N, C-alpha and C positions, 0 to 999 in steps of 0.2 A: 653206543658206538656200533661195534660189529656184532651182529646177532647170529654168529655161526653156531649151529647146533652140533655139539660133539656127540657122536653116537655112543649110546650105552653098550655094555658088553653083549647084551642079548639082542640088540637092535640091528639095524642095517649096517652092513660092513662090506668090505671087499669080498665079493661072493666067490662061489666055487669056480666060476668062469675065470676070474682073475687068478685065483690060486693055482688053477691048472696050468697057467703059463709059467709058474715059478717052481721049477723042480730041479734045483741044483743037484748034481750027482755027488755021491759021497767022495769020489776021487778028486773033486774040485775042477774037473775038466769042462764044466759047463757054467757059464755065468747065467744069471736069472733070465731065461728065455733066449739066450744067445749062445750058439755053439761056438767053440773055439775057431772052427773053420771060417765062420762068418765074422768073427770079432775083428780080424784084420781089415776086412772090407768096410766095417762100420767105424773104424778108428778115427778117421778124419773127415771133416766136411769142408771141402774147398781149401784154398791156399791161405797161408797166414798173411794177414794184412798188417800194415805198419802200425806199431803200437801194441800189438798183441804179443804177450810173452810166450804163448804156446797156442795150439789149435785144439779144436774140439776132440776130446777123448771119451768115447762112449763106453768102452769096456777095457779091462785089463785083467790078465790071468792072475795077477798077484792080489787082486781085490779079494777080501775075505767076507763072505756073507755072514750076517748076524746069526748067531746060534741061539739067541734068546727065544723062548717059547711063550712067555706071557705077554699078551698084547697090551699096549699102552697108547696114550696120546704121545706123539712125538712132535715137538715144536722146534723147527729149525729157523733160526733168525739170522738172515744174511744182511749185514749192516746193522749190527746190534747196538752200536753206540755204547752207552753206559749201562745197558740192560733195562732201559725203561720199558721197552715193549714186552720183555719178559714179565714185568709187573702187571701189564695189561692182561697177558695170558693167564697168569696165576690168579688174578682177581676176577676172572670170568668174562672179560670183555670179548674174548674169542669163543665164548661158550663155557658153560659150567664144567670145570675140571672134574667135578664129582662124577660126571657122566662118562669120563674116559674109560676105555676098556680096562677091566680089572681095577678101576679106580686109581690108576697110576699114570704118571707122566714123566717124561724126560725132555730136556731142552739142550740144544747145541747153539751156542752164540758165536757168530763169526764176525769179527770186526778188525779192519786193517789199521785204523788210527791208533797208534801207541798211547795216545792221551787217555784211552779208556782201558788200558791193561789192568789197572788197579781195581776199578769198580767191577770189572768182569771177574777178576780173581775173587773179589768179595762175594759175588753172586754164587760162585762155586762153593764157597765156604758156607754161605747161608743155606743153600739147598744142596748139601753134601750128597753126592751120589746121583743127584737128579739133573744137575746143571753141569755142562761141559763147555768150557770156553776155548775157542780158537782165537786167541788175542794176537794182535799185530799180524793178522793173516787176511788176505783178500779173497773173497768168494769169486770163483771163476769156473771154467769148464775143463780144467786140466791143472797139472801141478808144475810149477816153475817158480821163478823169482820175477817180481815186477816192480816197476817204479810206481809209487803211490803218492799223489800230491795232496798235501795237507791244507785244509782251509784254516787259516790262522786269523781270520778277520770276523767271522760270524759268531761273536761271543754270545750274544743273546739267544742264538739258535743252537747253542751247544756244538758249534763247528760242524754243522750238518753237511757242508758241501765238499768234504774231502772225497777224492775220486782218482781212478786210474787214468782219467782223461785229462789231457792238457787244455781241453776246450771248456771245461766246467767253469761257469762264471764265478763261482766262489773261490776258485784257486788262483784267479788272475791277479788279485791285489797283493797277495803274499805267497807266491808259489813256493812251497817248501817240500822238496822231494825226499822220500824215504824209500828204502828197498825192503820189501816184505815178501814172504812166500805166498803162493796162491794155494787154495784148497779146491779140489774138484768136487763140485756140488753133487755130481752123479755118483761119485765114489762114496760120498758122505751118505747119500740115500741108500746105496747098496749095502753098506757096512753097518748101518745103525737102525734100519727099519726091517720089519717083517710084514707079510701080507695083511694080517689082521690088525695092525696098528691103525690109528687114526692120525694121519700125518698132515700137519699144517706147515707149509713153507712160506715164510714171509721174506720178500726180496725188496730191499731198498738200497741198491748198490750204485747209485749215482751214475747211471749210463751203461754200466756193464751188463745190464739186463738185455741190451740189444745184442750182445755176444752170447750170453749164457742160454737164453730161452730157445733160440733156434737149435742149439745143441741138445738141450733137454728134451725138446719135442721129438727128436729122432731117437731118443733113448728107449730101449725095451723095458726100462724100469720106471718110466715116467708115470705110469699108472699107479705107482705106489703112493703118489701124492694125492691126498684127498682134496685139500683146499690150498690154492696158491693166491697169496696176496702180493701183488707186484705194483710198486710205484714206478710208473713210466716217466722217464726223463727225456730231454731233447735227443733226437736221433743222432746228432753229430757228437754226442758224448760217448757213443759206442766206438769201439776200435775195429770191429770186424767188417764194417761196411754194409751192415744189414739194412735193407731197404724197408720202407713202411709196409710194403706188400709182403715182404719176407717175415717181418715181425708179426703182422696180423695172421699170416698163415701158420706161424709157430703156435700162436695162442689158439687158433682154431684146431690144430692138430692135437694139442694138449687136451682141449675140451673133448675131442672125439675119443681120447683115451681115458675119459672119465674124470679128469681133473676139473674141479669146480673153481672157476676164476671170476670173482666179482668184477664188474666192469670198471669201477673207479675205486681206487684205494690210495690213501695218503697216510704214510707212516707218521706216527706221533714221535717226533724227534726230541722233544724237550722232557 
């Protein structure tokens, strides 16, 4: 499957050039690479479109940077389903976890469908202290409440089509709405990673990538991501009105910031 090489502790990592951009002041008045004076100007990108629960939030003074000093592999799984992709990560399909910095790893699993609350809770128990589940929570670019439409028909595919979009084909036959909170992916990166981590961000969020990626590309902490695996869905499943040109530009900007993005990725949902 995925032959991602996870850097060993003594090997290539986010170098001094990247670390130089990340100097939070002790008084908390500086976000990573963004002064408070500029934070307001960076807060929003454009107007909120219909269907969006909130708009791009790049920074917030209340965000608390990670104080961890030991680097690790950090696996952030957006659209985690029942934790199946975590098993791929642990088994080495994203690269041998033994090569993680300090030989350690942590994972955060974000999944909006409440059907998967119990298996994700079990993953937390199985990997106590290493796995953190954000169950019944939708991955997005800001914090709010949103309507999430459940796929109730794709039994053989483990209900893979649940989405924030009313246009998703797998929610049409039995559209069942639930209300869930959203988690800001940028805040998650800021609060759970440090510069010398090896960060893998997997994104299979059924159309919301069209909203999240343009926001992430403008973030001063986007370079904290080493590898981004994104499954791209039809454009009209997004709610922010992102054009194909805008989406491609976001990917290009992320690559310019040092994020490695394979051209084609399809999440294993079963």
